[in-house]
C-alpha positions in Angstrom: 25.9 21.2 8.4 29.5 22.1 9.1 32.1 20.0 10.7 35.2 21.7 12.1 38.2 20.5 14.2 38.8 22.1 17.6 42.4 21.6 18.4 43.2 20.4 22.0 46.3 19.4 23.9 49.3 18.6 21.6 47.5 16.8 18.7 43.9 16.0 19.6 40.9 17.1 17.5 37.5 17.6 19.1 35.1 17.5 16.2 32.3 20.2 16.4 29.3 19.7 14.2 26.9 22.6 13.8 24.1 24.1 11.8 24.9 27.8 12.6 22.9 27.7 15.8 23.2 24.4 17.5 26.2 22.1 17.9 27.3 18.7 19.0 30.9 17.8 19.9 32.7 14.5 19.6 35.2 13.4 22.3 35.6 16.6 24.2 38.8 16.0 26.2 39.2 19.7 26.9 36.2 21.8 28.0 38.0 25.1 27.6 38.7 24.5 23.9 35.0 23.6 23.4 33.6 26.6 25.3 35.9 28.9 23.4 34.7 27.5 20.0 31.1 27.7 21.0 31.4 31.3 22.2 33.4 32.3 19.1 30.8 30.8 16.7 27.8 31.8 18.7 26.6 28.2 19.1 24.5 26.4 21.7 25.7 22.9 22.6 22.9 20.3 22.0 24.7 16.9 22.5 28.0 15.1 23.1 29.3 11.9 21.5 32.1 9.8 23.1 33.9 7.0 21.3 35.9 5.6 24.2 36.9 6.2 27.8 40.5 7.7 27.6 40.9 11.0 29.4 41.9 13.0 26.3 38.5 12.1 24.9 36.4 12.5 28.1 38.2 15.0 30.3 36.0 17.9 29.5 32.7 16.2 30.1 32.2 17.2 33.7 32.9 20.9 33.1 30.7 21.1 30.0 27.8 19.4 31.8 28.2 21.6 34.8 26.9 24.5 32.7 24.2 22.7 30.7 22.1 19.6 30.6 22.7 17.9 27.3 22.6 14.2 26.4 25.9 12.3 26.3 26.0 9.3 24.0 28.8 6.8 24.6 29.8 3.1 24.6 27.6 0.9 26.8 30.6 -1.4 27.2 32.8 1.2 29.0 32.5 2.9 32.4 32.2 6.6 31.6 30.4 8.4 34.4 28.8 11.2 32.4 27.4 9.0 29.7 23.6 9.0 30.2 22.7 7.5 26.8 24.8 4.2 26.6 24.6 2.8 23.1 25.3 -0.6 21.4 26.2 -1.8 18.0 23.5 -1.0 15.5 21.8 1.6 17.6 20.6 4.7 15.8 20.9 8.2 17.3 18.8 11.1 16.1 19.8 14.5 17.4 17.3 17.3 16.6 19.6 20.2 17.3 21.7 20.1 15.1 19.7 17.8 12.8 21.9 14.7 12.4 21.4 10.9 12.5 24.1 8.4 13.3 24.5 4.7 13.5 26.7 3.1 16.2 29.5 0.7 15.1 31.3 -1.3 17.7 35.1 -1.2 16.9 37.0 -2.6 19.8 40.8 -3.0 19.8 42.2 0.3 21.0 39.9 -0.1 24.0 37.6 -2.9 24.9 34.3 -1.0 24.2 35.4 1.5 21.6 32.6 2.6 19.2 32.3 4.7 16.1 29.4 6.9 14.8 28.5 6.6 11.2 26.3 9.2 9.5 23.0 8.2 8.0 19.9 9.8 6.4 20.6 13.5 5.8 24.4 13.3 6.7 25.7 10.0 5.1 29.3 9.6 4.1 31.0 10.3 7.4 32.4 8.4 10.4 33.7 9.6 13.7 36.0 6.8 14.5 37.9 8.0 17.6 41.3 6.2 17.9 40.5 3.0 16.0 41.4 4.3 12.5 43.8 7.1 11.7 45.0 8.4 8.4 47.7 5.9 7.4 47.5 4.2 10.8 45.4 2.6 13.6 45.3 2.9 17.3 47.5 1.1 19.8 46.1 -2.1 21.3 45.8 -1.0 24.9 42.9 -3.3 25.8 42.0 -5.4 22.7 43.6 -8.1 20.6 45.0 -8.0 17.0 42.0 -10.1 16.0 39.6 -7.5 17.4 41.4 -4.7 15.7 41.5 -6.5 12.4 37.7 -7.1 12.6 37.1 -3.4 13.6 39.3 -2.1 10.7 37.5 -4.4 8.3 34.1 -3.0 9.4 35.3 0.6 8.8 37.0 -0.4 5.5 33.7 -1.8 4.3 32.0 1.6 4.5 31.6 3.4 1.1 34.9 4.7 -0.3 33.8 8.3 -0.2 33.0 8.1 3.5 34.9 11.0 5.3 37.0 9.8 8.2 37.0 12.0 11.2 39.6 10.5 13.6 40.8 12.4 16.7 44.5 12.9 16.4 46.8 14.7 14.0 49.1 11.7 13.6 49.1 11.7 9.8 52.6 12.7 9.0 54.2 10.4 11.6 51.9 7.5 10.4 53.0 8.2 6.8 56.6 8.0 7.8 56.0 4.5 9.1 53.8 3.6 6.1 56.7 4.5 3.7 58.9 1.9 5.5 56.1 -0.7 5.8 55.2 -0.5 2.1 58.0 1.2 0.2 56.4 1.3 -3.2 53.0 3.0 -3.0 52.7 6.1 -5.4 49.2 7.0 -4.1 50.5 7.1 -0.5 53.4 9.3 -1.6 51.1 11.7 -3.3 48.9 11.9 -0.2 52.0 12.5 1.9 53.1 15.4 -0.2 49.6 16.9 0.1 49.5 16.4 3.9 53.0 18.0 4.2 51.7 21.1 2.4 48.6 21.3 4.6 50.7 21.1 7.8 53.1 23.7 6.5 50.1 26.1 6.2 48.9 25.1 9.6 45.9 23.2 8.3 44.6 19.8 9.4 45.2 16.7 7.3 41.7 15.4 8.2 39.3 14.3 7.2 40.6 11.5 5.0 38.3 9.0 3.2 37.8 5.3 3.5 38.8 4.9 -0.2 42.0 6.7 0.4 42.8 4.7 3.5 42.3 1.5 1.7 44.9 2.6 -0.8 47.5 4.1 1.5 47.1 2.7 5.0 49.3 -0.3 5.7 47.0 -1.6 8.5 44.2 -1.9 5.9 46.6 -3.6 3.4 47.9 -6.6 5.4 46.9 -8.9 2.6 49.1 -7.0 0.1 52.4 -8.6 -1.0 54.4 -5.3 -0.5 53.3 -5.1 3.1 53.7 -8.8 3.8 57.2 -8.9 2.4 58.4 -5.9 4.4 56.8 -7.2 7.7 58.5 -10.6 7.0 61.9 -9.0 6.5 61.5 -7.0 9.8 60.1 -9.9 11.9 62.4 -12.5 10.5 59.6 -14.8 9.6 56.7 -14.7 7.1 53.3 -14.0 8.5 50.9 -16.9 7.9 47.9 -14.7 7.2 46.7 -11.1 7.3 45.9 -11.3 11.0 49.5 -12.3 11.9 50.7 -9.6 9.5 48.6 -6.9 11.3 49.8 -8.1 14.7 53.5 -7.9 13.6 52.9 -4.6 11.9 51.3 -3.1 15.0 54.1 -4.3 17.3 56.6 -2.8 14.8 54.8 0.5 14.8 54.7 0.6 18.6 58.5 0.8 18.7 59.1 2.7 15.5 
């Protein structure tokens, strides 16, 4: 099984999973980019996964489905017209072509019904997390609360540390710039930043990351750490009472960074 990023728009990645013959795509915001990739690789589309309703994740659905009838798995809690297989937390999806099994994880915050897809059985150790978790960052709270985002990030952080994180935007360098300010002393984060800068200089993606790496370098997963709490307190002018308040202040700071 191969997983490759299909670039779209300015900084989106549409993840394409294939076995050399059949493929599924995750969050196809741009049908043209997907069709070009399928044609170039000689693949037949077998299924589509959607993590949330934003147009840059769903905009290509209608055009892709106009040419083929494939199942579309997406959040039951969001109104996405083309989703014909709505899924709930804990549901398991088994897609024969390509052969992959996934478990649904509800991770609201960025949107009210956002979900992630976690690999199981023959393809463990991966998560398609949409816009909930980024490398060194997390999604904006467009519809959810800080408490929801904290719970969602905790669910993702509880996955095994070698779980590969396939998020859907190339935000890593800008997130790392904020992470340096939010937690000034973090050598592992600095090493990751140097690695990512080299990747981007070669025109390569910084993704996937891993859960273990994100626990070590992502300030939104480190709101219980003194280095993050102290910096947030200095910025906000008051000390957060707990990790939830720290995350809320950190997210508000990042929104205007």
